[in-house]
N, C-alpha and C positions, 0 to 999 in steps of 0.2 A: 064884217068888214073891219071893225075896230080891232078885233083879235088878231087879224093878219098883220095889221100895221104894228102892233106892239111886239110881234115876233121879230120883225126886221129892225126895230129900234134898239141901238146898242145900250141906251140908258135902261131899257127893260130886260137886259140880258140876265136871265135867272139861272145860270149854270150853278148847279149845286156842288159838283165835284169835277175837277179836271186833273188827271194824273200828271200831265206834263206842263201845266200852266197855260197862260194865254198863248194862242198861236199867232196873234196879230203883231207881235214884236219882232219884225224882220231885222232890225238893226242888231239885235242881240244874237241872232242866228248866223249872221255873216261872219266869215272867217277873217280874223285879224291878220293882216300881212305886215310884218315889220319891214321898214324901209331903211336898211342899214347902209352906211356909206361904203364905197368900194373897198376901202382899206380893211374893213371888218368882215368881208365876205371871203370864204374859202371855196373856190370853184374847182371842178374837175372837168377836163376836156378830153374826150375820147372819140376815136373813129370806130364806128360799128357797122356791121352788115346784118346783124341778127334780125330776122323777121322782116327783111326789106327786099326779098327776092334777089339778093346779090348786090344790091346798090349800096354804096358806102355813104354814110351820113356822119357828120361830126356833131357830137352831142356835148352840150355844156350844161352841167348840173350844179346845184348847190346855191342857187340864187335866193336871197332873202330881200326881195324888192317888190314894189307894187307893179301891177301890170303895165302901167304907162311907161315906167322906166325900162322894163324889159322889152316893150314894143320899140322904143327908140333905139335901144342897144341892138336889137335884132335887125333893124333897118340899116344901121351902120355896118354890121357884120356881113349882111347880104351884099351891100355895096362893095365892101372890102374884098370879098371873095368872088364877086361876080356870079353868085349862085342864088338859088331860091332857098327858102327856109321857113320854119314855122315855130310858133310858141305853143308848147303843150304844158299846161299848169306852170311849174317853176323851172321848166327845162327848155332850152333853145336847141333847135335842130337845123343845121345848115347842110344842104346837099353837097356831097363830095367830101374828099379827104383834105381838109384845110386845117388840120390840128396845129401845126407849127405856126402858121400865119395868125390864127385866132389866139393862141397862147401869147404871142408877142404883143398883139393889139391889146388884149385884156391887161397884161402887165403894164403897158404904157398908160392905160386908163387908171391904174392904181389898184386893180383887183389882185388878190392873192390866188393865182391860177396855177394848177399843176396838170401835167399830162397824166392820163390814166389809161391802162390797157397796153396792148402791144403795139 
């Protein structure tokens, strides 16, 4: 019984060799996300149909912000366009072709945004 307790006790961890170091340090493994101000971000806005069964989606790429900032911006854009949308990693997708409307809004917010694609 005492032997089983010592195996679970972290103070008695007797690892002789570990190639990748301790696995319990989750803070070090998380991806650092820079949260740059809008003036320092260079965004690309494009309308695309690729891989969406013919449905047009406006894609905004190039964000260097934390997820909370992107979620708030997504909500504003969805309200502005009157359409649905989603956040995928550092990319915002708004349903429909709202390229010009989104470009104007982002530039008013201080982002350096350019149109991309045809």
